[in-house]
N, C-alpha and C positions, 0 to 999 in steps of 0.2 A: 537367619531364618530361611532364606532361599536355599542354603546348602543342606539343611535338614530336610527340606521338602524334596530336593533332588535325590538325596540318599533314600528317603522313604519311597519315592516313586520308583527308583531302581530296584529296591528290595521288593516292593509290591509287584512290579513288572516281572521279576524273576520268579516269584512265587506263583503268579498267575500262569506264566509260561510253563513252569514245571507241572502244575496241575493239569493244564490243557494237554500237554504232551503225554502224560501218563494216562489221562482219561481217553485220549484218542487211540492209544495203542493197547488199551486193555481189552479184555474179552467182550466188552460191550460195544465194540466198534460196529459200524454199519456195514462193513465189508469183510469178507474172508477169502483167502486163496483156497480153491478147491481142486481136488484131483479129478481129471476127466473120467477116470475109471469109476468114480463114485456114481456117475450118471450113466454108466454102461457105454460110454463113448470109446470106440475102438479106432481102427484105422479109417481115415477119411476115404470116401469113394467119390468118383466122378460119374454122374448119370447124365445121359442125353435123352431128352424128351422131345418128341415130335408130335404136333397136333395142329388143328385148325381152329381158329377163333372166328365165330360168326357174329358180327355186329349188325343187328337188324333194327334200324331206326324208323323205317317206313313200312308198316304192315298193320294188320288187324291186331297182332300180338307182338309189339316191339320188344326187343331184349335190352334196348338202351333208350332212355328218355331224358329230355332236358329237365333239369331241376332248378337252374338259375341262369340268368344272363344279365348283361348290362344294357342300358338304354341304347347304346350305340352298336350292339352286337349285330342287329339286322342290317346295318349299313356297312359292316366290315366284310371284305372279300375273303377273310380267313375265318369268320365266325368268332373272332376274338371276344372272349368273355363268357362264352357258353360253357356250362358245366353239365355233364351227362352222368347219370347213374346207370350202371350196367349190370346185367345178370346174363352174360353172353355164354352160349354153349361152346364147349371145346369138344371137337370130334376127332376121330382117328383119320378121317379122309376129308377132302373138301366138300363132298356132298353133305348137305345139312341133315340128311336122313341116315348118315353113317353112324357108327357106334359112338355114343356119348361117353367121353372119358372124364369130363369135369365141367366146371363153370368158371368163368372169369367174372368175379364179383368185385365191384368197386366203382371208382369214378375216373373219368377223364375230362379234361378241360382244355379248351383252346387257349393257349398261353402265348401265342406269337402273333404279332400284327402284320408281319411281312411274308409269312408262309403259313401253311397249315401245320402247326407244331403243337402237339398235345402234351400235357402233363398227365402221365398215366400213374394211377395209384390203384393197383389191383391185387386181389387175392386169387390165385389160381388154385381152386379147390378141386382136388381129384376124387373121382368116385368109381374107379375101375382098377382091377387087379391089386397088386400088392400096395399100391399107393392110395387105395381107397381110404378116405378120411384124413389124408395128409394134404398140406397146402404149401404153396410158395408165395412169397410177397414180392411183388414187382413194383418198382418206383423209378420212373425215369421219363426221358423226353422221347417222343415219337413224332418225327417229321414225316407225315403221312405219304408225301410224294417222293421220298427218297426210296431208292430201289430196295435197300436193306437198312433196317433200323436196329440199333443195339440198345437194350435197356438193362440196368442192373437188377439182379435178384438180391434182395437185401435181408432175407430171412425165410423162415418156414416153420411148419409144425408137423407133428407126427413123425414119419420117417424122414422128413426134411428138416427136423429140428437142427438149429445152428447152420442152416444152408446159406451159401453164398455162390454167386455166379453171374451169368448174364443170359438174356434171351435175345434172339435175333428174330425180327418180324419182317416178313416179305408179303406184300399184297398179292393175293391169288386172283381175286376179282373185286372190282369196285364199280358200282352203278352210280354214276355222277348225278342222275336224276333223283334217285331215291336216297342215296347216301349209304345204302346197305353194302357191306363188305365182308369178304372172307379173307382172312389173313393167316398165312402159314407161319408157325412158330417153331423154332428150334431152341430149346433151353439146355444150357450146360450148367450143371449144378454140382458143387462140392457139398457133401454132407456126410454124416457118420452112419 
């Protein structure tokens, strides 16, 4: 009896494997290989964007507000645990009244206990020129007191569809009393 069971099990296994293989490779599969031309994708371009990020946390009309914190956040010299929601203006020059080119919308959180290191999760939504309506998605680490910080660009929309690259942030001004900052950004983006 055990020999019959093992023959039956082997036969059943082979039948199940065969059915599974053919069903996974049939036209009903959950994935397909597509031609980039089908989506109008041509040769990749490299674009350099230069703008200023205005993070205003202390004013009558802040552009970034705390939405969560830990019980120990106020005791932390780095603000560890605070989560901020931002809708920060992006301008062509450091002056806050200069031409508005977009908004940085998303969250940043203090994610380091021994330095001011932020986790940045931002959509850079542009509203000027040919990039109006397009956005870049930035996700990375921002050590605020480093001279230059580099964060990955992990995607985009509109003219930045399929984007990848990086952004360099350099503090232009920082008011330690208010926490308000102007940060110069240079973004280097591959896109179609």
